[in-house]
C-alpha positions in Angstrom: 8.0 -4.4 -28.9 4.6 -4.9 -30.6 3.0 -7.6 -29.1 -0.1 -9.3 -30.5 -3.2 -10.7 -28.8 -5.7 -13.8 -30.7 -9.5 -13.5 -29.0 -11.1 -10.4 -28.0 -13.2 -12.2 -24.6 -12.2 -11.9 -21.3 -8.8 -13.3 -21.6 -7.7 -12.6 -24.2 -9.2 -8.7 -23.1 -7.2 -8.6 -19.7 -3.7 -10.1 -21.3 -3.6 -7.3 -23.4 -4.8 -4.6 -21.0 -1.6 -5.9 -19.3 0.8 -5.4 -22.0 -1.0 -2.3 -22.9 0.7 -0.7 -19.0 4.3 -1.8 -19.6 6.4 1.0 -20.9 8.1 -1.3 -23.2 5.6 -2.1 -25.0 4.5 -0.6 -27.9 1.4 -1.2 -29.2 -1.0 -4.3 -29.2 -2.7 -5.4 -32.1 -6.4 -7.3 -30.4 -7.5 -9.6 -32.8 -11.1 -11.6 -32.9 -13.3 -12.9 -35.4 -15.4 -10.5 -34.2 -14.3 -6.9 -35.2 -17.3 -5.2 -32.8 -16.0 -7.4 -30.0 -12.5 -6.2 -30.5 -13.0 -2.8 -30.9 -15.2 -3.1 -27.6 -12.5 -4.3 -25.7 -10.1 -2.4 -26.9 -11.9 0.9 -26.2 -12.8 -0.3 -22.4 -9.1 -0.8 -22.0 -8.2 2.3 -23.5 -10.7 3.9 -20.6 -8.8 2.1 -18.1 -5.1 3.0 -19.2 -6.2 6.9 -19.9 -3.7 9.1 -21.1 -1.2 7.6 -23.5 -2.4 4.1 -23.5 -5.4 5.4 -25.3 -2.8 4.6 -28.5 -1.3 1.9 -27.8 -4.2 -1.2 -28.3 -6.2 -1.2 -32.1 -8.5 -3.5 -32.7 -8.2 -5.5 -36.3 -10.5 -8.8 -37.9 -9.0 -12.2 -37.7 -10.2 -15.6 -38.5 -8.0 -17.6 -36.2 -8.6 -21.0 -38.5 -6.9 -18.5 -41.1 -3.4 -19.5 -40.9 -2.6 -17.8 -43.7 -4.0 -14.7 -42.2 -2.6 -14.8 -38.9 0.9 -15.4 -40.1 0.4 -11.9 -42.2 -0.7 -10.6 -39.3 1.9 -11.8 -36.2 5.0 -10.5 -38.6 5.7 -7.1 -37.4 4.6 -8.7 -34.0 7.8 -9.7 -31.1 5.3 -12.2 -30.0 2.0 -13.8 -30.1 -0.5 -14.8 -27.3 -3.8 -16.9 -28.2 -6.6 -16.5 -25.9 -8.6 -18.8 -28.5 -10.6 -22.2 -27.6 -7.9 -25.0 -27.3 -8.5 -26.4 -31.0 -6.8 -23.2 -32.9 -3.5 -23.1 -30.9 -1.3 -26.1 -33.0 -2.0 -24.1 -36.3 -1.7 -20.9 -35.2 1.5 -22.3 -32.9 2.8 -23.1 -36.7 1.9 -19.6 -37.7 4.1 -18.1 -35.4 7.1 -20.5 -36.5 6.6 -19.7 -39.7 6.6 -15.6 -38.5 9.2 -15.8 -36.9 7.2 -14.9 -33.6 7.2 -16.1 -30.1 4.3 -17.6 -29.4 2.1 -18.6 -25.9 -1.4 -20.5 -25.3 -3.8 -20.6 -22.7 -3.3 -24.6 -23.6 -6.7 -26.8 -22.3 -5.5 -30.0 -24.6 -3.5 -32.1 -23.9 -2.6 -33.9 -26.9 -2.8 -30.4 -28.9 0.1 -29.2 -26.2 2.4 -32.7 -28.0 1.9 -31.8 -31.1 3.2 -28.3 -30.3 6.1 -29.4 -28.3 6.6 -31.6 -31.0 7.5 -28.5 -33.1 9.9 -27.2 -30.4 12.9 -28.2 -32.7 11.9 -26.0 -36.0 11.0 -23.2 -33.5 14.1 -22.9 -31.9 16.2 -23.0 -35.5 13.6 -20.0 -36.1 15.3 -18.6 -32.8 12.3 -18.4 -31.1 10.3 -19.7 -28.2 6.8 -21.6 -28.2 4.9 -21.7 -24.6 2.2 -24.0 -24.1 -0.3 -24.0 -20.9 1.1 -20.2 -20.4 -2.8 -20.0 -17.6 -3.9 -20.4 -14.3 -3.8 -23.9 -13.8 -1.5 -25.5 -15.9 0.4 -22.4 -16.0 1.1 -20.5 -12.5 0.7 -23.6 -10.5 3.5 -25.4 -12.6 6.1 -21.8 -12.2 5.3 -22.3 -8.7 5.7 -26.1 -8.5 9.4 -25.6 -10.3 10.2 -23.4 -8.0 9.3 -25.9 -4.8 11.1 -27.9 -6.6 14.2 -26.1 -7.0 14.1 -24.6 -3.6 14.1 -28.6 -2.1 17.4 -28.8 -4.6 18.9 -25.8 -3.2 18.1 -26.8 0.8 18.9 -31.0 -0.7 20.9 -30.7 -3.2 19.9 -32.7 -6.7 19.2 -35.8 -5.3 17.5 -38.4 -6.9 13.8 -38.2 -4.6 13.5 -34.6 -4.0 9.9 -34.5 -2.7 7.5 -37.5 -2.0 5.1 -35.4 -4.1 3.5 -32.0 -5.5 0.2 -31.7 -4.9 -1.9 -28.6 -6.6 -5.3 -28.1 -5.7 -7.2 -24.9 -7.9 -10.8 -23.6 -8.5 -12.6 -20.9 -10.4 -15.7 -20.0 -8.2 -18.5 -17.7 -7.6 -17.4 -15.6 -4.4 -20.9 -16.1 -3.1 -22.3 -19.3 -4.9 -25.8 -19.8 -5.3 -27.8 -23.8 -5.7 -28.4 -25.9 -7.6 -25.3 -25.7 -9.6 -22.8 -23.4 -6.8 -20.9 -22.2 -10.6 -20.0 -20.2 -12.6 -18.2 -20.0 -15.9 -15.4 -18.4 -15.4 -13.7 -19.3 -18.8 -14.2 -20.7 -22.0 -17.2 -23.3 -21.6 -15.2 -26.0 -24.2 -12.2 -26.0 -21.9 -13.8 -27.0 -19.2 -15.8 -29.9 -20.7 -12.5 -30.5 -21.7 -11.5 -30.7 -17.9 -14.3 -32.9 -17.1 -13.9 -35.2 -20.1 -10.6 -36.3 -20.9 -7.9 -38.1 -18.9 -5.9 -37.2 -16.3 -2.0 -37.6 -16.7 -0.6 -38.0 -13.2 2.8 -39.2 -11.5 1.9 -42.0 -9.5 4.7 -44.5 -7.7 7.1 -42.9 -10.1 5.3 -43.9 -12.9 3.3 -41.6 -15.4 -0.6 -43.4 -15.9 -3.5 -41.5 -17.2 -7.0 -41.9 -14.8 -9.9 -41.2 -15.0 -11.7 -37.6 -14.8 -13.6 -36.9 -12.1 -12.1 -39.4 -9.9 -10.9 -39.3 -6.3 -12.4 -37.4 -4.7 -11.5 -36.0 -1.2 -11.7 -32.5 0.7 -9.9 -29.3 0.5 -9.1 -26.7 3.3 -8.7 -23.1 2.6 -9.0 -20.6 5.6 -12.3 -18.4 5.1 -14.6 -20.6 2.9 -16.2 -23.9 4.0 -15.4 -27.0 2.6 -14.2 -27.6 -0.7 -15.1 -30.6 -2.9 -11.2 -31.3 -5.4 -11.1 -33.9 -7.7 -8.9 -34.8 -10.8 -9.5 -33.1 -14.2 -7.4 -33.0 -17.4 -5.0 -31.0 -18.8 -3.8 -29.7 -15.0 -0.1 -31.1 -15.1 0.6 -30.0 -18.6 4.6 -31.4 -18.9 4.9 -31.8 -15.2 4.7 -35.7 -14.8 7.8 -36.6 -17.8 10.0 -33.2 -15.9 9.3 -35.1 -12.8 9.8 -38.5 -12.6 12.1 -39.7 -11.4 12.6 -36.5 -8.9 9.0 -36.5 -6.9 6.9 -39.8 -6.7 3.7 -38.1 -6.8 2.0 -35.1 -8.7 -1.0 -34.1 -9.6 -3.6 -31.3 -10.1 -7.5 -31.5 -8.9 -10.0 -29.0 -9.2 -11.8 -26.9 -6.6 -15.5 -26.8 -6.7 -18.3 -26.3 -3.7 -19.8 -28.9 -2.4 -22.5 -30.6 -4.7 -21.5 -30.0 -8.0 -19.3 -32.8 -8.0 -22.3 -35.0 -7.9 -23.5 -33.6 -11.1 -20.9 -33.1 -13.7 -20.2 -36.7 -12.8 -23.6 -37.7 -13.6 -23.5 -35.2 -16.7 -20.0 -37.4 -17.0 -21.6 -40.9 -16.7 -24.8 -39.8 -18.7 -22.5 -39.3 -22.3 -23.3 -35.7 -22.4 -19.7 -34.3 -22.8 -19.5 -37.4 -25.3 -18.1 -35.8 -29.3 -20.1 -39.1 -30.2 -23.2 -37.6 -33.2 -26.5 -38.9 -32.9 -29.3 -38.5 -35.2 -32.3 -37.2 -33.9 -35.1 -36.2 -36.2 -33.0 -35.0 -39.5 -30.3 -33.2 -37.4 -26.4 -34.6 -36.0 -25.8 -33.6 -33.2 -23.3 -34.7 -29.9 -24.2 -33.9 -26.3 -21.1 -31.7 -25.8 -22.4 -29.6 -28.4 -25.8 -29.2 -26.4 -24.0 -29.2 -22.9 -22.1 -26.0 -24.0 -24.9 -25.1 -25.0 -27.0 -25.5 -21.9 -24.2 -24.0 -19.7 -23.1 -21.3 -21.6 -27.4 -20.6 -20.7 -27.5 -21.3 -17.3 -23.5 -20.7 -16.3 -22.7 -17.5 -17.7 -22.9 -14.8 -14.7 -21.7 -11.8 -13.6 -21.6 -12.5 -9.7 -18.0 -11.5 -8.1 -15.4 -14.7 -8.5 -12.5 -15.8 -6.0 -10.3 -17.9 -8.0 -8.1 -20.5 -4.8 -4.5 -21.8 -5.4 -2.8 -24.8 -3.2 0.8 -25.7 -4.6 2.0 -27.9 -2.4 5.2 -30.2 -2.1 5.3 -32.9 0.6 9.1 -34.1 1.8 9.2 -36.4 4.7 6.0 -35.5 6.9 7.2 -31.7 6.4 4.8 -30.1 3.6 6.0 -26.7 1.8 3.6 -25.1 -0.4 2.5 -21.5 -2.2 -1.3 -19.9 -1.2 -3.5 -17.5 -3.6 -6.8 -16.0 -3.2 -7.6 -13.7 -5.7 -11.0 -11.8 -6.0 -12.7 -10.1 -8.6 -11.2 -6.1 -8.5 -14.5 -3.6 -9.2 -11.8 -1.1 -10.5 -11.5 -2.6 -13.7 -14.2 -5.2 -14.0 -12.0 -7.8 -14.2 -12.6 -11.0 -12.8 -9.9 -12.8 -10.7 -10.4 -15.7 -13.6 -9.2 -13.2 -16.0 -6.0 -11.7 -13.6 -5.2 -15.1 -12.7 -5.3 -17.0 -16.1 -4.5 -13.9 -18.3 -1.8 -11.8 -16.4 0.7 -15.0 -16.0 0.2 -15.9 -19.8 1.3 -11.8 -20.4 4.1 -12.2 -18.4 5.7 -15.8 -20.2 5.4 -13.9 -23.4 7.3 -10.4 -22.1 9.3 -12.8 -20.5 10.2 -14.6 -23.2 10.4 -11.3 -26.1 12.4 -9.7 -23.8 15.0 -12.0 -23.3 14.1 -13.1 -19.7 13.2 -16.4 -20.5 16.7 -16.7 -22.7 16.3 -20.7 -23.8 14.3 -21.3 -27.4 12.0 -24.4 -29.0 9.6 -25.3 -26.0 9.6 -23.8 -23.1 7.8 -25.7 -20.0 6.7 -23.4 -17.5 8.2 -25.7 -14.6 11.5 -25.2 -16.1 12.0 -22.5 -18.1 10.5 -19.9 -16.2 12.2 -18.1 -13.2 10.3 -18.4 -10.2 11.2 -15.1 -8.5 10.9 -12.9 -11.2 7.3 -14.0 -12.1 6.3 -13.9 -8.9 7.8 -10.7 -8.2 5.4 -9.2 -11.4 2.8 -10.7 -10.0 3.1 -9.5 -6.8 3.4 -6.1 -9.1 0.5 -6.9 -10.6 -1.8 -6.8 -6.8 -1.7 -10.8 -6.8 -0.6 -11.7 -3.6 1.0 -15.5 -3.3 2.0 -16.4 0.0 5.1 -18.7 0.9 4.9 -21.5 3.7 8.2 -23.2 4.4 8.1 -26.7 5.3 
């Protein structure tokens, strides 16, 4: 099987590494607009794999906005993973359908994801699957939420109301936070700002509603950590509100941060620093978001070891069933916890589609179409421990 990864940054290189170490993967093509970046990433993967794995990854140049070139490159590959910023994903999804190539991406924007799912019928006719939102959350968290619902169905039958609430808490954090930000960039700055700036879609009282981001602050407790702040951000629920409407009373995802960070980003939001509206400054026109993006990269980029925390809870009649995960930076591979828990789930889902473990074609939804037990087994095989607690 031949696979393609578009984007040779942290997530793309981690996904390519994971794919290349699978015995049934023949070749992984790692594409990036900057060919030296792709070549350096491929060389790092080769060093990690050693032996026969040295010839598995090839680096090529690709501008993700050049959809004709993307379509040509996708042909001959069984599946493509997009690890570039979310605004490229719709075009790349169309290119994959034209090429007859399974497609997955890391998501990052509700509007883009809905537009991708609108192409599901076209993809099904071509016999391929398209799976947006395959990262950590949405992505792995959605798979686990779906698995909790299925376990409730097995225990209580297919009743109209299976759970009072599905609550998801996720955070990628520095293992040892330093003030004043107590945060470091662990994925795309465009994706981070989008989470902070766009509305959050949730289920409340059995109805789908949109609420303001950076709201409904609460405290969160995980053993081994100080008390964390949890608050709404955009994109984390993906398609779960539609999927679980009528089955679950409440469904939301909240982002976890160390205390103090919330007040800082809420102030930026209130002051308009995440706005895309262009302002005239001297002879130039620039948006506050562009400036904020540049500053966040300068101030929050760090090589400090990180940690990813996740808990997915199903509440029913006072009982709580949950999946919990704490994953840390791996010094042996140099891979961050966010790389391991975002890129590897995406790689798993793409390979499940190409192998036929996910038989559905057209639009693939993480919470219903990804087999939970097999997914958990794959993550455990990679050394990511996810603990189940029965309510």
